[in-house]
N, C-alpha and C positions, 0 to 999 in steps of 0.2 A: 616344550621348551625346557632345556636343562637349566640348572642353577647358574652355570657359567654364562649362558646366553641371556638369562634374566639380569645377571650382574652387569654384563656389557651394555644391555639396553638401558639399565638404570643410569649407568655412567654417561651414556650418550644422550639421555633425555634433555638435559639443559641446552646442549648444543643444537639439538633438533628444534627446541623451542625458539632459540635465537634465530635460526635459519628461517623458521616459519614466520617469525615477526618481521624479519627483513624482507621476505617474499611478499608478505601482506603490505608492507610499506611501499615496496616497489610497484605493487599492483595499484595501490591507491594513487601513487604519483603518476603512473601511466594513465589511469582513468582521468586524473586532473588535466594532464597534458592533452589527452584525447578530447576532453570537453573544450579546452582552450582552442584546439585546432578546429573543432567543429564551429565554435563561435567565429574564429577567423575566416573559416570557409564561408559562413553565412554573410559576413561583412563583405568579403571579396565578391561573392555572387551578386549582392546588392549593388556594389560599386560597378561591377561589370555590366549589370543591367542599366545602370544610370549612364555609363559611358556609351553603351549601345544606343540608348535613346538619343543621347547628345549627337552621336555620329550620324544617326538617321536624320535628325533635324538639320544638321549642318549639310548633309548630303542633299537634302531637299532644297535647302537655301542655295547651295552651289548650283544645282540643276536649274532652279528658277533664274539665278543670276546669269548663267550661261545662255539660257533661252532669251533673256532680256538683251544680253549683249549681241546675240545673233540678230535679234529684231532691230536693235539700234544700228548695227553694222549694215543690214540690208537697207534701212531707211537712209543711212548716210550715203551708201552707194547710189541710191536713187536721186538724192538731192545734191550730192557733191558735184561742183563744176569740174569739168575735165582739167586735169593737172597738166596742161600743155604749155606752161610757161614757167620761167624761173620764179616769178612773183607768186604764182599760185602754189608752186611746190614749197617755197619758203613759208608762205602763209599757212599751209596745211601743217608743215613741220612745227611751226611756232605754236599751233593750236594743241598738238598732241605731245610735244616735247616735255611739258611740265610733268606729265605722268609717265611717259615712256622713255625719255632721255634727259632727265633733269641735269645730269652732269655733262652732257654733250659728247659722251664717248662713242655713241653710234655715229655721230657726225664725224668725229675725228678718225675712227677706224675706216669709215667710208673714204675719207680723204687719203688715208694711207694706201688703200687699195687702188685708188685712181692714180696717185702720183708714183707709187712704187717705193716711197720713202718709208722703210720699215723700222729704221732705228734713228729717230729724231735726235737722240742724245749725241750721236757721233757728229751731227752737223753743228752742234753748239757745245763744244767741250768745256768752255769756261762756265756757262750757265749750268751745265750738268755737274761740274765740280762744286759749284756753289749750292747745289741742291734745289735749283729753281723748279725742276720738274717732279720732285718727289711728291708734292701734294697738289700739283696742278690738275685742274679738271680738263675735260676734253676741249672746252672752248679756248682755254689758255694754250693748250698744246696745238690746237688748230691754227692759232695765230702765228706761232713759230713755223709750223709746217707750211702754211700758205705763203709766208714771207720768203722762206728759202726756196720753195718751188718756183715762185715767180720772180726770184732774184731781187726781192725788195728788202735787202739787208745790207747795211754798211757796218764796217768793223773799226773799232778803235782800241789801241793798245792799253791794257790796264797798267797803270804806273807801278813799277817795281816788280813786274811779273813778265813772263813770256807769253801770257795769254792775250787773246784779243776778245773784247766784249762785243756782242752783237747789238746793233742799234736797228730795231725793226722800223722799216719805212711803210708808208701807206701803199697798199697794192692797188694798181690801176684796175678798177673793176669795170671799166667801160670797154675793155678789149674783148674781141670775139673769143679769144682763148680763155679768158677768165669766165665769160658768160657760159661757155661750154662746160668748163670745170664746175661752176656753181650748179648748173642744171644736173650734172651727173652726181654731184655731192649730195644734194637733197633727195634725189631719186634713190640713190643707193642707201642713204640713211633711213629713209622711209621703208625701203625693202627690208633692211636689217631689223626694223622695228615691227615687222609683220603686216605692213600696209601695201604689199605688192599688188594686191588686186585693185587698188585705187589708182595705180600708175598706168599711163597709156603704154601699150606695147612698143618696143623699139622698132624703128622702120624695118630693120632686117628681119625681126621676128614676125612682123605683119606679113611680109612677103613670103616667109617660110610657112606661116599658117595658111595663107591663101593657096600656096602651092600644094600643101597637104590636103586641103579641102577639095581642090580640083582633082588631085590624083585619086581620092577616095570615091569620086563619083563613078 
């Protein structure tokens, strides 16, 4: 090494020492971060194991619950009387509604399907403008729908407006038309709620099933 090279090396030594110190500091920081990441990884692995155990336990509970539900359903099918009347259909609906239709919307949507009245608000413009239907549950809506379908509504002019207010009358529930409607209503509501297997087949379907069985012989 010449004296020029030695002189250059001597001048560069402090800078090299600073670079070495910075490199050592960065290395120490990297090791600290690596150790922190390893700790985080261990915690996440432990958390993942805990969640996996929880998921397994809940899966087992869900499987047992489903098994119990199937057993209860089979027992109910065995002991349930045939739902061949409006009274029995209504009674069955009233038993399961608190869990499966607490707000009565299955019943209301079934009535929509039967009557073909899809937009109840157009039938009662004043009540709609007053916001009567905004927070109404299915039972309240069903009362309006049933009244308009069976023409059990009278109208009175609202003073100072061009609107007419609906006055709902009592529907005559003794007519054959209403009895047929109510039978369809509860049957369709129960079907919507998943209880179709408890319902007796419709007469047309019985004939179709009998025909299919005869043709398959």
